[in-house]
C-alpha positions as CSV (number, residue, x, y, z in Angstrom):
1,M,0.0,0.0,0.0
2,A,1.3,3.5,-0.9
3,E,2.3,5.7,1.9
4,Q,-0.2,8.4,2.7
5,R,0.6,11.7,1.1
6,V,1.2,14.8,3.3
7,A,0.0,18.3,2.6
8,L,0.8,21.5,4.5
9,V,-1.9,24.2,4.2
10,T,-1.1,27.6,5.7
11,G,-3.9,29.9,6.8
12,G,-5.9,26.7,7.0
13,A,-8.1,27.5,10.1
14,K,-10.8,29.4,8.2
15,G,-12.0,30.6,4.8
16,I,-10.4,29.3,1.6
17,G,-7.6,27.6,3.5
18,L,-10.0,25.6,5.6
19,G,-11.9,24.6,2.5
20,I,-8.7,23.3,1.0
21,A,-7.8,21.4,4.1
22,Q,-11.2,19.8,4.3
23,R,-11.1,18.8,0.6
24,L,-7.6,17.2,0.8
25,L,-8.6,15.3,3.9
26,R,-11.6,13.9,2.0
27,D,-9.3,12.9,-0.8
28,G,-7.2,10.9,1.6
29,W,-4.3,13.2,2.3
30,R,-2.7,13.6,5.7
31,V,-3.0,17.4,6.4
32,V,-1.0,19.8,8.5
33,V,-2.6,23.2,9.1
34,A,-0.5,26.1,10.1
35,D,-2.4,29.2,11.4
36,P,-2.1,31.5,14.3
37,A,-5.8,30.9,15.0
38,A,-7.3,27.6,16.2
39,P,-9.1,25.5,13.6
40,P,-12.8,24.5,13.9
41,T,-13.5,21.6,16.2
42,G,-13.4,18.2,14.5
43,L,-11.0,19.1,11.7
44,A,-8.9,15.9,11.3
45,A,-5.7,17.7,10.6
46,R,-2.6,18.3,12.8
47,H,-2.7,22.0,13.7
48,V,0.5,24.0,14.3
49,Q,0.0,27.5,15.7
50,A,2.5,29.5,13.6
51,D,3.0,32.9,11.9
52,V,4.5,31.9,8.6
53,S,5.9,35.4,8.0
54,E,8.4,34.7,10.8
55,E,11.6,32.9,9.7
56,A,12.0,31.0,13.0
57,A,8.4,29.9,13.0
58,V,8.7,28.5,9.4
59,R,11.9,26.7,10.2
60,K,10.3,25.1,13.3
61,L,7.1,24.2,11.3
62,V,8.9,22.4,8.5
63,A,11.3,20.6,10.9
64,G,8.2,19.4,12.8
65,I,6.8,17.9,9.6
66,A,10.1,16.2,8.8
67,Q,10.1,14.7,12.3
68,Q,6.4,13.8,12.7
69,E,5.1,13.1,9.2
70,G,8.5,12.3,7.6
71,R,7.6,13.6,4.1
72,L,5.9,16.5,2.4
73,D,4.1,16.0,-0.9
74,A,2.2,19.3,-1.3
75,L,2.4,22.8,0.0
76,I,-0.5,25.2,-0.3
77,S,0.7,28.7,0.6
78,N,-2.6,30.4,1.4
79,A,-2.0,32.5,4.5
80,G,-2.5,36.2,4.1
81,F,-4.5,39.3,5.0
82,M,-5.5,42.8,3.8
83,I,-5.0,46.2,5.3
84,R,-7.2,48.6,3.5
85,K,-6.6,52.3,4.1
86,P,-5.6,55.4,2.1
87,L,-2.0,55.4,0.9
88,R,-1.2,58.5,3.0
89,E,-2.3,56.7,6.1
90,L,-0.6,53.4,5.5
91,T,2.5,52.9,7.7
92,L,5.7,51.2,6.7
93,A,5.1,48.6,9.5
94,E,1.6,47.8,8.0
95,W,3.1,47.5,4.5
96,H,5.8,45.1,5.8
97,A,3.2,43.1,7.7
98,V,1.1,42.5,4.6
99,I,4.1,41.8,2.3
100,G,5.5,39.4,5.0
101,A,2.4,37.4,5.4
102,N,1.2,37.3,1.8
103,L,4.5,37.1,-0.1
104,T,7.6,36.6,2.0
105,A,6.0,33.6,3.8
106,T,6.0,31.7,0.5
107,F,9.7,32.3,0.0
108,L,10.5,31.2,3.6
109,L,8.3,28.1,3.3
110,M,9.8,27.0,0.0
111,R,13.4,27.6,1.1
112,E,12.8,25.3,4.2
113,A,10.6,22.7,2.5
114,E,12.5,22.4,-0.8
115,A,14.4,19.2,0.1
116,M,11.3,17.3,1.2
117,L,9.2,18.5,-1.8
118,R,12.0,17.5,-4.2
119,A,12.3,14.1,-2.5
120,A,8.5,13.6,-2.9
121,K,8.4,15.0,-6.5
122,G,5.8,17.2,-4.9
123,A,3.5,20.1,-5.9
124,V,3.0,23.6,-4.6
125,V,0.0,25.9,-5.0
126,T,0.2,29.5,-4.0
127,I,-3.1,31.4,-3.4
128,A,-2.9,34.9,-4.9
129,S,-5.9,37.0,-6.0
130,T,-7.4,38.7,-9.0
131,R,-6.3,41.9,-7.3
132,A,-2.9,41.0,-8.8
133,H,-4.4,42.3,-12.0
134,Q,-7.1,44.8,-11.0
135,S,-7.7,47.1,-8.0
136,E,-10.1,48.9,-5.9
137,P,-8.9,52.1,-4.0
138,D,-6.7,51.8,-1.0
139,T,-5.3,48.3,-1.5
140,E,-1.7,49.0,-2.4
141,S,0.0,46.6,0.0
142,Y,-2.4,43.7,-0.7
143,S,-2.3,44.2,-4.5
144,A,1.5,44.4,-4.5
145,S,1.9,41.3,-2.4
146,K,-0.4,39.2,-4.7
147,G,1.2,40.5,-7.9
148,G,4.5,39.4,-6.4
149,L,3.2,36.0,-5.5
150,V,2.1,35.4,-9.2
151,S,5.7,36.2,-10.3
152,L,7.3,34.2,-7.5
153,T,5.2,31.2,-8.5
154,H,6.7,31.0,-12.0
155,A,10.2,31.8,-10.8
156,L,9.9,28.9,-8.3
157,A,8.5,26.6,-11.0
158,V,11.5,27.2,-13.2
159,S,14.0,26.9,-10.4
160,L,12.6,23.7,-8.8
161,G,11.5,21.9,-12.0
162,P,11.3,19.1,-12.9
163,D,11.3,17.8,-9.3
164,V,8.6,20.2,-8.0
165,R,5.6,21.7,-9.8
166,V,4.5,25.2,-8.7
167,N,1.3,26.8,-9.7
168,C,-0.9,29.7,-8.6
169,V,-4.6,30.1,-8.0
170,S,-6.1,33.6,-8.1
171,P,-9.6,33.7,-6.6
172,G,-12.1,36.5,-7.2
173,W,-15.1,37.0,-4.9
174,I,-15.3,34.0,-2.7
175,D,-18.0,33.9,0.1
176,T,-15.9,32.6,3.0
177,K,-18.3,33.8,5.8
178,G,-21.7,32.7,4.7
179,A,-22.8,36.2,4.0
180,T,-26.3,37.2,3.0
181,L,-25.8,37.8,-0.7
182,R,-28.1,39.8,-3.0
183,P,-29.4,38.5,-6.4
184,E,-27.3,41.2,-8.1
185,D,-24.2,40.0,-6.3
186,H,-24.6,36.7,-8.1
187,A,-25.9,38.1,-11.4
188,Q,-23.0,40.4,-12.0
189,H,-20.8,37.3,-12.5
190,P,-20.7,35.7,-16.0
191,A,-20.8,32.4,-14.2
192,G,-24.0,33.4,-12.5
193,R,-22.9,33.3,-8.9
194,V,-20.4,34.3,-6.2
195,G,-17.7,31.8,-5.6
196,K,-17.4,29.3,-2.7
197,P,-14.3,27.9,-0.9
198,E,-15.1,24.6,-2.4
199,D,-14.5,26.1,-5.9
200,I,-10.9,26.9,-5.0
201,A,-10.4,23.7,-3.1
202,A,-11.4,21.6,-6.1
203,L,-8.9,23.4,-8.3
204,V,-6.1,23.1,-5.7
205,A,-6.9,19.4,-5.4
206,W,-6.4,18.9,-9.1
207,L,-3.2,20.9,-9.1
208,V,-1.5,18.8,-6.4
209,G,-2.8,15.6,-7.9
210,P,-1.3,13.3,-10.6
211,E,-3.6,14.5,-13.5
212,S,-1.9,18.0,-13.6
213,G,1.6,16.6,-14.1
214,F,2.2,18.7,-17.2
215,V,1.1,22.0,-15.6
216,T,3.7,24.2,-13.8
217,G,4.4,27.9,-13.5
218,A,0.8,28.7,-14.4
219,E,-1.8,31.0,-12.9
220,F,-5.4,29.9,-12.7
221,V,-8.0,32.6,-12.3
222,S,-11.2,31.4,-10.5
223,D,-13.4,34.4,-10.4
224,G,-16.6,33.6,-12.2
225,G,-15.4,35.5,-15.2
226,M,-15.3,38.9,-13.6
227,T,-11.8,39.9,-14.8
228,R,-12.9,39.2,-18.4
229,K,-15.9,41.5,-18.1
230,M,-15.9,45.1,-19.4
231,I,-17.6,47.3,-16.8
232,Y,-18.4,50.9,-17.7
233,A,-20.8,53.3,-15.9
234,E,-23.7,54.2,-18.2
């Protein structure tokens, strides 16, 4: 019997990360979730309380996987957050915090996990955003971090291939909190609805699986078609 595959999901205690962790668990993976927050009760994953923007925390996290799980077949770098405020009010500390969590964390994780991922002929998925390509006001740090993540993805794919495949998923509007949505919220999407965490999780599951073996360095936009839609005020 083949040994159980191991996946690390950062930011896996809630939202898109939780959806990815739940999907991989259903698919038979052994999952490690890294998040400063506690996961929901009943999630059958090993939880590590860690801030993956911190070098020492990442080093300890990956060393723990080497010791306890003994292998790493997939890394889903999902952790991140937004600070939304006018540029003139954004402090350098806030800029660094967003860049650290959303972009630098992937560099730290890949540097530490490279050997295990190469040994497993593994796969990596980074979670960026359609905000890498389009913006609303007052989102400079977030947009910059996600644009950087798209570029970091293809750089890693070239550097780590053919041993490790690295791809990126850029979600659009994903309802992660069970919000009360209006008919027009759904209708504005060419796909006819707002996205769900399960939509992103399904794509990630394919990207870390064997059927995507010829795919690396790519960005997959999952936004219901919104970034392809011309929108002009009439």
